[in-house]
N, C-alpha and C positions, 0 to 999 in steps of 0.2 A: 770131087773128093775134097774133104777138109784137110788142109795141111796139118801135120803133127799127129796123124793117126786118129782123127776124129775128135781130138781135144779142142775145146774152145780156145780162142786166142786170149792168153792171159792179160796182155796189154789192154785189149778191148774190154775185158771184164773189169779190170781195175779202173779204167776210165768211166765205165758205166756206174761202178760203185761210188766213185768220187762225185760224179754228177748227181746221183741220188742223194748222197750225203749233203751236198750243197743245197739241193732242192729242199730237203728236210729241214736244214738249218734256216733257210729263208722262210719257210712256212712257219716254223716255230717263232722266229722273230716277228713275223706278221701277226701271229696269234697274240704275242705279248703286247702289241700295240693296239690291237682291235678290241673295242669295248662292246659288251652285250649287256642287255638289261633283263631283269626279272622283277616281277611285282606280285603283291599279295593284297588281299582286302579290297579288291576292285580298284587297285591303283593307289590305295592309301599309303602303301610303303613300296618304294622302288629301290632296287639295288643294282649297281653297275659293277661288273667284273670284267677283267680282261679275258681274252680267249684262253689264256693260260690259267685262269681261275683266281687271279688276284683281285680282291675287293678294292674298288676305286672310289665308289660314292654310295651314299645311302641317303635317300630323301624320304622324309616322313611328313605326311600331310597333318596339319594341326588337328584335324578332325579325329585322327587316330590316337591322339594323346588324351588319355583319361587317367588322372592321377590316382583314381581309385581302382584302376584295372591295368596295371603295368604288365601283367602276365599276358594279356591279349596282344598288347603292343610287341612284346618280346616274341611271341609266336608269329606275328606278322613279319617281323624282321627276319626271323629264321626262315620262314617260308619264302620271302622275297630273295634272300641270298641263295637258298637252294634252287629256286627257279632260275636265277641268273647263272648259277653254276651248271645247271642242266643245259642251258642255252650255250654256255661256253663249251661243254662237252660235245654238243652237236656240231658246233663250229670246228672243234678239233677233228671230229670224224670227217667233216667235209674237206678240211685242209690237209690233214695227215693221212686219212684213209687210203687214198690212191697211192701215196708214197709208201705206206706200210705194206700195201698189197704188192707193190713192186719189189720190196725187200723180201717178203716172206712167201709171195705167191708165184715164185718162178720168174721173177723179173730179171734175174741174172742167170742165164742158161749155164748149166754145168755145175752150179753150186747146189749143195744138198738141201737148202731151205726154201 
C-alpha cells in the first residue's frame, strides 16, 4: 500500500521536477554552444547557426557573387539560413524532445500534465 492514501510522495515529485529542470537547462546551454550548418546553391552559400537559432557565420563562394544579379544571391542567403535553422530545430527536437515528453507525457506521476 502506498503511504498517504495512494498519494505520490511530494518530496520525490519535487526532486524529479528539479532534476528535469536541471536537465532541460543543461540541454538548452548545450544547444546554445552547438553549431549547425545549412547551405544553398549546391554549397555556394553556407550559413552556421547555433542550436538555439543564432546566426554565427555566413560564407559566400565568390562564384555566387554577380553584381548584375544580387537578388539571386539574396535568395541563396535566405535559403541557407532557413536550412541551417531547420537543422537547429531538428537538433532541438533531439535534445529537448525527451525532456519535454517527460514534463508533458506523464513523466511526473500524479501531476495532471
